VMD Tcl script that builds the backbone (N, CA, C; Angstrom):
set m [mol new atoms 240]
animate dup $m
set s [atomselect $m all]
$s set {name element resname resid chain x y z} {
  {N N MET 1 A -13.456 -2.589 -16.126}
  {CA C MET 1 A -11.901 -3.674 -16.426}
  {C C MET 1 A -11.468 -2.481 -15.212}
  {N N LYS 2 A -11.287 -2.618 -13.948}
  {CA C LYS 2 A -10.395 -1.588 -13.261}
  {C C LYS 2 A -9.146 -0.887 -13.663}
  {N N THR 3 A -8.605 -0.091 -13.445}
  {CA C THR 3 A -7.178 0.348 -13.337}
  {C C THR 3 A -6.274 -0.060 -12.322}
  {N N LYS 4 A -5.189 0.285 -12.340}
  {CA C LYS 4 A -4.356 -0.104 -11.803}
  {C C LYS 4 A -4.766 0.763 -9.957}
  {N N GLU 5 A -5.108 2.166 -10.860}
  {CA C GLU 5 A -5.180 3.123 -9.991}
  {C C GLU 5 A -5.933 2.864 -8.586}
  {N N GLU 6 A -7.396 2.451 -9.570}
  {CA C GLU 6 A -9.393 2.368 -9.135}
  {C C GLU 6 A -8.469 0.790 -7.974}
  {N N HIS 7 A -7.646 -0.254 -7.886}
  {CA C HIS 7 A -7.138 -1.474 -7.524}
  {C C HIS 7 A -6.085 -0.685 -6.276}
  {N N LEU 8 A -5.315 0.148 -6.816}
  {CA C LEU 8 A -4.592 0.648 -5.564}
  {C C LEU 8 A -6.057 1.143 -4.337}
  {N N TYR 9 A -6.782 2.623 -5.180}
  {CA C TYR 9 A -7.502 3.265 -3.985}
  {C C TYR 9 A -8.366 1.848 -3.284}
  {N N GLN 10 A -8.540 1.197 -3.894}
  {CA C GLN 10 A -9.437 -0.061 -3.198}
  {C C GLN 10 A -8.792 -0.720 -2.245}
  {N N GLY 11 A -8.201 -0.567 -2.654}
  {CA C GLY 11 A -6.641 -1.236 -1.055}
  {C C GLY 11 A -6.735 -0.683 -0.158}
  {N N ARG 12 A -6.296 1.013 -0.715}
  {CA C ARG 12 A -6.029 1.724 0.793}
  {C C ARG 12 A -7.652 1.733 1.227}
  {N N LEU 13 A -8.824 1.872 0.986}
  {CA C LEU 13 A -9.382 1.468 1.924}
  {C C LEU 13 A -9.861 0.341 2.452}
  {N N ASN 14 A -9.883 -0.381 2.189}
  {CA C ASN 14 A -9.025 -2.346 2.904}
  {C C ASN 14 A -8.491 -1.894 3.684}
  {N N SER 15 A -7.582 -0.769 3.885}
  {CA C SER 15 A -6.185 -1.099 4.660}
  {C C SER 15 A -7.144 -0.685 5.994}
  {N N ILE 16 A -7.836 0.865 5.100}
  {CA C ILE 16 A -8.491 1.764 6.545}
  {C C ILE 16 A -8.955 1.118 7.293}
  {N N LYS 17 A -9.495 0.193 7.048}
  {CA C LYS 17 A -11.385 -0.158 7.348}
  {C C LYS 17 A -10.651 -1.887 8.415}
  {N N GLY 18 A -8.586 -2.621 8.227}
  {CA C GLY 18 A -8.399 -3.194 8.593}
  {C C GLY 18 A -8.750 -4.828 7.951}
  {N N GLU 19 A -9.219 -4.656 7.218}
  {CA C GLU 19 A -9.335 -5.776 5.600}
  {C C GLU 19 A -7.921 -5.760 5.008}
  {N N TYR 20 A -7.331 -6.321 5.695}
  {CA C TYR 20 A -5.320 -6.268 5.181}
  {C C TYR 20 A -5.517 -7.267 4.218}
  {N N LYS 21 A -6.466 -8.204 3.944}
  {CA C LYS 21 A -6.214 -9.920 3.105}
  {C C LYS 21 A -7.134 -9.487 1.819}
  {N N LYS 22 A -8.010 -9.038 2.201}
  {CA C LYS 22 A -8.646 -7.829 1.090}
  {C C LYS 22 A -8.046 -6.753 0.361}
  {N N ALA 23 A -6.915 -5.546 0.689}
  {CA C ALA 23 A -6.104 -4.910 0.136}
  {C C ALA 23 A -4.844 -5.646 -0.061}
  {N N ILE 24 A -4.501 -6.048 -0.085}
  {CA C ILE 24 A -2.988 -6.921 -0.630}
  {C C ILE 24 A -3.659 -7.441 -2.344}
  {N N GLU 25 A -4.578 -8.723 -1.955}
  {CA C GLU 25 A -5.264 -8.446 -3.386}
  {C C GLU 25 A -5.333 -7.406 -4.390}
  {N N GLU 26 A -5.918 -7.061 -3.995}
  {CA C GLU 26 A -5.879 -5.472 -4.496}
  {C C GLU 26 A -4.877 -4.823 -5.393}
  {N N TYR 27 A -3.467 -5.283 -4.040}
  {CA C TYR 27 A -3.031 -4.423 -4.613}
  {C C TYR 27 A -2.308 -5.257 -5.690}
  {N N LYS 28 A -2.284 -6.562 -5.635}
  {CA C LYS 28 A -1.668 -7.446 -5.925}
  {C C LYS 28 A -2.523 -7.406 -7.841}
  {N N LYS 29 A -3.464 -7.007 -7.317}
  {CA C LYS 29 A -4.431 -7.169 -9.060}
  {C C LYS 29 A -3.126 -6.438 -9.516}
  {N N ALA 30 A -3.525 -5.042 -9.131}
  {CA C ALA 30 A -2.743 -3.553 -9.179}
  {C C ALA 30 A -1.336 -3.906 -10.362}
  {N N LEU 31 A -0.856 -4.806 -9.101}
  {CA C LEU 31 A 0.313 -5.235 -9.784}
  {C C LEU 31 A 0.432 -6.226 -11.167}
  {N N GLU 32 A -0.642 -7.205 -11.154}
  {CA C GLU 32 A -1.149 -7.635 -12.849}
  {C C GLU 32 A -0.754 -6.967 -13.539}
  {N N ILE 33 A -1.487 -5.795 -13.415}
  {CA C ILE 33 A -0.995 -5.286 -14.284}
  {C C ILE 33 A -0.396 -4.380 -15.038}
  {N N ASP 34 A 0.094 -3.675 -14.332}
  {CA C ASP 34 A 2.088 -2.959 -14.024}
  {C C ASP 34 A 2.643 -3.339 -12.743}
  {N N PRO 35 A 3.867 -4.466 -13.134}
  {CA C PRO 35 A 4.374 -5.234 -12.361}
  {C C PRO 35 A 5.098 -4.114 -11.932}
  {N N ASN 36 A 5.205 -3.202 -12.089}
  {CA C ASN 36 A 6.269 -1.822 -11.695}
  {C C ASN 36 A 5.613 -0.624 -10.790}
  {N N TYR 37 A 4.759 -1.228 -10.409}
  {CA C TYR 37 A 4.095 -0.218 -10.248}
  {C C TYR 37 A 3.854 -0.048 -8.182}
  {N N LYS 38 A 5.138 1.437 -8.199}
  {CA C LYS 38 A 5.882 0.949 -6.636}
  {C C LYS 38 A 4.356 1.640 -5.491}
  {N N PRO 39 A 3.813 2.278 -6.112}
  {CA C PRO 39 A 2.834 2.432 -5.076}
  {C C PRO 39 A 1.702 1.137 -4.152}
  {N N ALA 40 A 1.553 0.167 -5.178}
  {CA C ALA 40 A 1.230 -1.426 -4.336}
  {C C ALA 40 A 1.772 -2.506 -4.182}
  {N N LYS 41 A 3.350 -1.617 -4.609}
  {CA C LYS 41 A 4.698 -2.407 -3.899}
  {C C LYS 41 A 5.190 -1.733 -2.595}
  {N N VAL 42 A 4.809 -0.493 -2.375}
  {CA C VAL 42 A 5.305 -0.282 -1.602}
  {C C VAL 42 A 4.093 -0.117 0.169}
  {N N ASN 43 A 2.965 -0.654 -0.451}
  {CA C ASN 43 A 1.216 -0.696 0.421}
  {C C ASN 43 A 1.857 -1.852 0.755}
  {N N LEU 44 A 1.567 -3.027 0.294}
  {CA C LEU 44 A 2.079 -4.721 0.174}
  {C C LEU 44 A 3.409 -4.470 1.102}
  {N N SER 45 A 4.276 -3.545 1.309}
  {CA C SER 45 A 5.164 -3.935 2.709}
  {C C SER 45 A 4.892 -3.543 3.385}
  {N N LEU 46 A 4.073 -1.542 3.774}
  {CA C LEU 46 A 3.589 -1.221 5.147}
  {C C LEU 46 A 2.295 -2.469 5.460}
  {N N ILE 47 A 2.367 -2.892 4.808}
  {CA C ILE 47 A 1.124 -4.166 5.791}
  {C C ILE 47 A 1.830 -5.329 5.997}
  {N N ALA 48 A 2.954 -5.434 5.130}
  {CA C ALA 48 A 4.305 -6.187 5.823}
  {C C ALA 48 A 4.650 -6.594 7.153}
  {N N TYR 49 A 4.884 -5.307 6.971}
  {CA C TYR 49 A 5.918 -3.813 8.484}
  {C C TYR 49 A 4.833 -4.121 9.413}
  {N N MET 50 A 3.014 -4.107 8.786}
  {CA C MET 50 A 2.352 -3.930 10.180}
  {C C MET 50 A 1.861 -4.940 10.911}
  {N N LYS 51 A 2.278 -6.433 10.027}
  {CA C LYS 51 A 2.035 -7.521 10.747}
  {C C LYS 51 A 2.890 -7.945 11.568}
  {N N GLY 52 A 3.903 -7.570 11.278}
  {CA C GLY 52 A 5.635 -8.165 11.825}
  {C C GLY 52 A 5.678 -9.622 11.947}
  {N N PRO 53 A 6.454 -9.937 12.318}
  {CA C PRO 53 A 7.783 -10.605 11.999}
  {C C PRO 53 A 7.801 -12.138 11.964}
  {N N LEU 54 A 6.406 -12.082 13.894}
  {CA C LEU 54 A 6.009 -13.453 13.760}
  {C C LEU 54 A 4.685 -13.997 13.325}
  {N N ASN 55 A 3.961 -12.921 12.450}
  {CA C ASN 55 A 3.066 -13.568 11.709}
  {C C ASN 55 A 3.069 -14.478 10.608}
  {N N LYS 56 A 1.664 -15.478 10.991}
  {CA C LYS 56 A 2.884 -16.667 9.751}
  {C C LYS 56 A 2.519 -16.278 8.637}
  {N N ASP 57 A 0.870 -15.075 8.174}
  {CA C ASP 57 A 0.458 -15.286 7.476}
  {C C ASP 57 A 1.398 -13.729 6.669}
  {N N ARG 58 A 2.287 -13.819 7.507}
  {CA C ARG 58 A 3.504 -12.964 5.824}
  {C C ARG 58 A 3.551 -12.078 5.460}
  {N N ILE 59 A 3.646 -11.433 4.672}
  {CA C ILE 59 A 4.179 -11.301 2.986}
  {C C ILE 59 A 5.550 -11.276 2.619}
  {N N PRO 60 A 5.848 -11.974 1.515}
  {CA C PRO 60 A 7.588 -10.866 1.840}
  {C C PRO 60 A 7.715 -9.461 1.622}
  {N N SER 61 A 8.218 -8.698 1.892}
  {CA C SER 61 A 8.969 -7.191 1.823}
  {C C SER 61 A 9.227 -6.708 0.660}
  {N N PRO 62 A 8.904 -6.154 -0.421}
  {CA C PRO 62 A 9.552 -5.859 -1.608}
  {C C PRO 62 A 10.708 -5.082 -1.137}
  {N N LYS 63 A 11.850 -5.258 -1.910}
  {CA C LYS 63 A 11.978 -4.117 -2.051}
  {C C LYS 63 A 12.362 -2.428 -1.904}
  {N N TYR 64 A 11.541 -1.915 -1.894}
  {CA C TYR 64 A 10.346 -1.029 -2.219}
  {C C TYR 64 A 10.466 0.140 -0.749}
  {N N MET 65 A 10.442 -0.702 0.099}
  {CA C MET 65 A 10.198 -0.661 1.934}
  {C C MET 65 A 11.897 -0.023 1.943}
  {N N LYS 66 A 12.867 0.415 1.505}
  {CA C LYS 66 A 13.341 0.615 1.702}
  {C C LYS 66 A 14.150 1.646 0.404}
  {N N LEU 67 A 12.357 2.291 0.182}
  {CA C LEU 67 A 12.929 3.495 -0.937}
  {C C LEU 67 A 12.939 4.635 -0.059}
  {N N PRO 68 A 13.156 6.044 -0.499}
  {CA C PRO 68 A 13.272 7.184 0.763}
  {C C PRO 68 A 11.729 7.671 0.039}
  {N N MET 69 A 11.477 8.130 1.902}
  {CA C MET 69 A 10.303 8.960 1.650}
  {C C MET 69 A 10.791 10.186 1.417}
  {N N LYS 70 A 9.074 11.037 0.595}
  {CA C LYS 70 A 9.675 11.917 -0.095}
  {C C LYS 70 A 9.108 12.973 1.092}
  {N N LYS 71 A 9.134 14.076 1.276}
  {CA C LYS 71 A 8.883 15.202 2.437}
  {C C LYS 71 A 7.192 15.722 2.414}
  {N N ILE 72 A 6.648 15.567 2.850}
  {CA C ILE 72 A 5.242 16.115 3.032}
  {C C ILE 72 A 4.744 17.285 2.974}
  {N N HIS 73 A 4.861 18.003 2.457}
  {CA C HIS 73 A 4.383 19.305 3.461}
  {C C HIS 73 A 2.709 19.557 3.773}
  {N N VAL 74 A 2.505 19.645 5.137}
  {CA C VAL 74 A 1.000 19.952 4.741}
  {C C VAL 74 A 1.658 21.962 5.586}
  {N N LYS 75 A -0.290 22.568 5.066}
  {CA C LYS 75 A 0.167 23.714 5.234}
  {C C LYS 75 A -1.656 23.107 5.898}
  {N N LYS 76 A -1.525 24.725 7.378}
  {CA C LYS 76 A -1.912 24.810 8.236}
  {C C LYS 76 A -3.161 26.343 7.996}
  {N N GLU 77 A -4.010 26.018 7.936}
  {CA C GLU 77 A -4.702 26.797 7.583}
  {C C GLU 77 A -5.228 28.208 8.434}
  {N N VAL 78 A -5.348 28.473 8.082}
  {CA C VAL 78 A -5.749 30.701 9.201}
  {C C VAL 78 A -6.134 30.175 9.187}
  {N N LYS 79 A -7.227 30.738 10.234}
  {CA C LYS 79 A -8.511 31.277 9.991}
  {C C LYS 79 A -8.445 32.546 10.438}
  {N N PRO 80 A -8.884 33.946 9.664}
  {CA C PRO 80 A -8.960 35.364 9.964}
  {C C PRO 80 A -9.692 35.784 11.266}
}
mol reanalyze $m
mol bondsrecalc $m
mol representation Tube
mol addrep $m
């Protein structure tokens, strides 16, 4: 049996490949394990946003779309 993290990872891989229906299935499986798992909810929201308002398959955007994004610090590699 997969963990919620494994479902999230597989969902991300599917999203990268453009296989959004498979990604949605994986995120939903993660939420079956933990209904409050925010990373899966956020990724579902991102797919809904990317699909746009005119797409008939659009999934509802959870309230987590409004979560503040954390700053990402990227370290620049310095070569000697």
